[in-house]
BANUGU-472211 format. One line per 3 residues: their letters; for each residue x, y, z of C-alpha. Coordinates in nm, 2 decimals, m for minus. Example, Ala and Ser with C-alpha at 12.3 -4.5 7.8 and 13.67 -1.06 7.14 Angstrom:
# residues 2
AS) 1.23/m0.45/0.78  1.37/m0.11/0.71
# end
This chain:
# residues 78
XXX) m1.31/m3.23/0.63  m1.10/m2.97/0.58  m1.10/m2.75/0.18
XXX) m0.79/m2.69/0.07  m0.67/m2.40/m0.14  m0.65/m2.42/m0.51
XXX) m0.21/m2.38/m0.55  0.04/m2.41/m0.85  0.37/m2.56/m0.85
XXX) 0.65/m2.25/m0.90  1.02/m2.30/m1.01  1.29/m2.14/m0.82
XXX) 1.65/m2.15/m0.85  1.88/m2.16/m0.50  2.25/m2.21/m0.45
XXX) 2.25/m2.60/m0.37  2.47/m2.55/m0.03  2.13/m2.33/0.14
XXX) 1.84/m2.56/0.04  2.09/m2.87/0.16  2.12/m2.68/0.45
XXX) 1.79/m2.51/0.52  1.66/m2.91/0.44  1.90/m3.07/0.71
XXX) 1.84/m2.81/0.92  1.44/m2.92/0.86  1.31/m2.57/0.70
XXX) 1.02/m2.64/0.54  1.16/m2.46/0.23  0.82/m2.41/0.08
XXX) 0.63/m2.27/0.43  0.83/m1.93/0.44  0.83/m1.97/0.02
XXX) 0.44/m1.91/0.12  0.46/m1.67/0.39  0.74/m1.42/0.27
XXX) 0.53/m1.41/m0.06  0.22/m1.37/0.14  0.33/m1.03/0.32
XXX) 0.55/m0.93/m0.01  0.13/m0.91/m0.18  m0.03/m0.79/0.15
XXX) 0.26/m0.44/0.12  0.19/m0.44/m0.29  m0.18/m0.41/m0.09
XXX) m0.16/m0.13/0.08  0.13/m0.01/m0.14  m0.08/0.07/m0.43
XXX) m0.47/0.10/m0.19  m0.23/0.42/m0.02  m0.11/0.52/m0.37
XXX) m0.50/0.57/m0.46  m0.60/0.77/m0.16  m0.32/0.98/m0.22
XXX) m0.42/1.04/m0.60  m0.79/1.08/m0.50  m0.73/1.37/m0.20
XXX) m0.54/1.61/m0.46  m0.80/1.55/m0.75  m1.03/1.70/m0.47
XXX) m1.04/2.10/m0.54  m1.16/2.23/m0.24  m1.07/2.65/m0.16
XXX) m1.07/2.76/0.19  m1.45/2.88/0.17  m1.58/2.57/0.09
XXX) m1.40/2.37/0.34  m1.48/2.65/0.61  m1.86/2.57/0.48
XXX) m1.80/2.17/0.47  m1.71/2.22/0.85  m2.01/2.45/0.97
XXX) m2.24/2.23/0.75  m2.11/1.95/0.95  m2.16/2.08/1.33
XXX) m2.47/2.22/1.23  m2.59/1.89/1.15  m2.50/1.73/1.47
# end
């Protein structure tokens, strides 16, 4: 038995001519909207993560001397 993900109903207004043309051409509007929304959610998550990483990196306040010490310590540990 295949487990289905829970779904939600959304309502979107599009031009009637586009909807009719898509229907005539056999285009699965629901699948396209779902794929596009998934992609946009993925992009938004990546953008949010990039911002968090940038903020974290910018909040690190090491002097040049501290960086040299950290690198030397890392080399010694090898």
